[in-house]
N, C-alpha and C positions, 0 to 999 in steps of 0.2 A: 291456781288459775292455769288454764291450758297453754301449752307451749306452741302447738300448731293445730291446724285442721286439715283433714284430707277428705276428699269426696269428688263428686262430679261437677265440673264447671258448667253452670247452666246459663250464665249471662256475663257479658263484658260490656261495661259502660265506659264513660269518659274517665271517671275516677273511682270506679267501684266494680265489684264482681259479685255474683251470687254463687255460693257453693253448697251443693246438696249432699249431706252426709248419709251414711247407711241407716241412721236412725229416723230419717225423714225430715230432718231439720235443714231448712235452707237459710244459710247465713248471708247477710248483706255486709260485705267487707270493703272498706275504703283502701285503695291501693295507689301507688305511684304509677306514672307513665312507664317507667322501666320495668316494673313488675308485670304490668299488662302485656308488655312486649315479650317478657320472659315466659309467661304462662302459655300452656297449650291451647288449641282451639276449643270453642264451646262444645261440650259433649264428652270431652276427655277427662280422665282422672288427673288430679293434681294435689299438691300439698302447699300450704302457705303457712309461714310462721306468723304468729299473731301477737297483738298487744291490745288489751282491753282498757279503754280509757273511760272512767266514770268520774265526772266532775259535777258541780252544782248546776251547770248549764248544759252539760253535754254527756251523752252516752254513745260511744262509738267503738266499733271493732276495726282495727287496722291490720292489714295483711302485707307480708313481705315475701319475696321469692327466695330470700336468703337470710341467714342469721346476721350476716354482716350488715345488710340493709336495715334490719331492725335495730341493731346496735347503733348505727348512724342516726337513726330517727330518735332513739332515746337520749343519745348524747346531745343532739341538737336541741332537744326540749329542755335541757338543763341550762342552756345559755340564755341569759336574761334578755327578754324582748323577742325571743323566737318561740312560737307556739306550734301546735301540731299542724295547723294549716300551712304555715310557711315552711315547716320542715318537710312536709310532703311535696311541696313545690320544688324544693331544693333536691329531694330524692329523685324527682322527675328529670333533673338536669345534670346530675353528676353522680357517679357511682361511689360506693363506700371506699373502694380501692383508690380511686382518683383523689377523693377527699383526704384519705390517709397520707397519700404521697404529697399532696399540696401542703399539708400541715408539717410534714417532715422537712420539706424544702423551703418553708417559709414563703410559699408562693401566694402572696396576698392578692396578686393580680388575677390569678385563676379563680380564687374564691370570689373576688369582687365582680367577676364576669358572669356569675350565676345570677339568672333573672331575679330581681327583687332584693338582691343582697347589697351591693354597693361597697365602697372602700371602708367606710366606717364600721359596718357590720362585719366585713371580712376580717378587719383587725381584731374585732371582738371575738370572733370565732377562733381566730389564731391563738389568742391569749387563753381562752376558756377550754379549748379542745386539744391543743398540741400535746402529743404523747398519751392521749386518753382514748383515741379511736384505734382499737386494736382488732385486726382482722381475725376471723375464726381460725384460720390456718396457723396464726401465731399462738393463739390460745391452746391449740391442739398440740403444739410442740412444747412438751413439758421440759423445764430446765434440767440439764444434766441427766435426762432420761428418767427422772423421778417425778411422777405426778404430784407427790406431796409438796414438792418445791414450788409448784404453781400457786399454792395457797400463800406461800411466803411472798411471792411476787405481787399477788393480789393485795396482800396486806400493806406492802410498801407503797403500791399504787394508791391505795386508800388514804395513806398518810400524805399524799401530795407529790410523791416522786413520779416521774414519767415512767410509764409501763416499760417501754423498751430499755431505758437505762437501768431500771430495777431488774429486768430479765437478765441483762448482761452482767450486772453485779452479782446476782445469785449464782449464775453459771460460773463466774470466775471464782467466787469464794468456795463453791461446792467441789471445785477440782482439788482443793488442798487435801493432802493425804491424811492430815490430823483430823479433818472434818469427817472423812469417809470412814474412819475407824470408830467414830462415836456411836452411841446407841441413837435410835431414831429421834426420840424427844429431845435429847441433848443436841443432836446434830442440827435439828431445825431451829432451835433457839440460837445456837452459835452462828448459824448461817444468817439468820435475821439480824443479829447484833452486828456481825462484820459487814453485812451488806449496807446497813445504815451508815456505818463509819465510811465505807467506800464511797457511798453516794453523797456524803456530806463534805468530802474533801475537794 
């Protein structure tokens, strides 16, 4: 599936845009209010990151001005009781960076202040998303300067460990001189094992 679409912005609505690409296809893309504000005027060229949703009752293309906003949207949709419609409303009220900071600081009040959320849903969001909303700039910073270590961090995150804690654990373990002298495959396995021990203590 496509990661993004580029073309001429031909229309801006309340919650959607039309984007005409070089092949002559004009896409109808659902967007948040923040994406609408971030996009250039009608007639200009632009790029939007996309997510194609196909369910039994819906076929819709969503667009986002940044990868972080798309990540926010996808993580919100994993939370029980929050669907695409409510996720887009939330995206219109708070940025991915603000959301990430609120989760890190246990700021339930900020989340509860988002229109349509409330305290109960805010607590649910905190439990479900804390440590999982990782900004693109954080993903780009490979642990210990080695992009291969990012796979270890992602594997630890998939096991349920908070991404940032896993990142710190891998960075700490990778500094060990014994680790750095190992062959690539052995080093990655050893980092993975030691990071699990570190995160479990």
